[in-house]
C-alpha positions as CSV (number, residue, x, y, z in Angstrom):
1,M,15.0,-23.1,-24.1
2,K,18.3,-21.5,-24.4
3,K,20.3,-21.8,-21.4
4,N,21.8,-18.7,-19.2
5,I,19.5,-16.1,-20.7
6,H,16.6,-16.5,-18.2
7,P,16.5,-14.8,-14.7
8,D,16.7,-16.9,-11.5
9,Y,13.1,-17.7,-10.6
10,H,12.9,-18.3,-6.8
11,E,10.7,-18.0,-3.7
12,I,10.4,-14.6,-2.1
13,V,8.2,-13.1,0.8
14,V,5.8,-10.2,-0.1
15,E,4.6,-8.1,3.1
16,M,1.5,-6.0,2.4
17,T,1.0,-2.7,4.2
18,D,-1.3,-4.3,7.2
19,G,1.9,-6.7,8.2
20,S,0.7,-9.8,6.5
21,T,2.7,-11.8,4.6
22,F,2.7,-14.4,2.2
23,T,5.3,-16.4,-0.2
24,T,5.3,-16.5,-3.9
25,R,7.9,-16.9,-6.5
26,S,9.4,-14.1,-8.5
27,T,12.4,-13.0,-10.5
28,W,12.8,-10.0,-8.1
29,G,15.8,-9.8,-5.6
30,S,17.1,-13.2,-4.4
31,K,15.9,-16.3,-2.8
32,G,14.0,-15.5,0.9
33,E,14.2,-11.5,0.4
34,V,11.0,-9.4,1.5
35,L,9.4,-7.4,-0.8
36,K,7.5,-4.7,1.4
37,L,4.6,-3.1,-0.5
38,G,3.8,0.6,0.0
39,I,0.5,0.4,-2.1
40,D,-1.6,-3.0,-2.4
41,S,-4.8,-3.9,-2.7
42,K,-6.1,-3.4,0.9
43,T,-5.2,0.3,0.9
44,H,-5.3,1.4,-2.7
45,P,-8.6,3.5,-3.7
46,A,-9.0,1.5,-6.9
47,W,-9.7,-1.7,-4.7
48,T,-11.2,-0.2,-1.4
49,G,-13.6,2.5,-3.0
50,V,-12.5,5.0,-0.5
51,H,-11.0,8.3,-2.1
52,R,-8.8,10.7,0.0
53,L,-7.7,14.1,-0.9
54,V,-4.3,14.9,0.2
55,D,-3.3,18.4,0.4
56,S,0.4,18.9,-0.3
57,G,1.6,22.5,0.1
58,G,-2.0,24.1,0.4
59,Q,-2.8,23.2,-3.3
60,L,-6.4,21.8,-2.3
61,A,-7.3,25.2,-0.3
62,K,-5.8,27.1,-3.3
63,F,-8.1,25.1,-5.8
64,K,-11.1,25.5,-3.6
65,K,-10.7,29.1,-3.2
66,K,-10.0,29.9,-7.0
67,F,-13.2,27.7,-8.0
68,K,-15.4,28.6,-5.0
69,D,-18.1,30.2,-7.2
70,F,-18.4,27.2,-9.5
71,G,-20.7,25.6,-6.8
72,I,-17.9,22.6,-6.1
73,K,-18.2,20.9,-2.6
74,G,-15.4,19.5,-1.0
């Protein structure tokens, strides 16, 4: 391998959204840093199967009003 071209590979702590942690090796950050996840396999709908509609600025209500005659339930 060529010298001085690869990033430092060290241990970091990963904190899941529920507060649990685990140690892994990464090139992210520096040794011992904590990577706090905002989305992980315990909360993301792709893994949990639970989907929620988030209404930002009334967009969901506006959509429902616009398409109420199409028989869309929600």
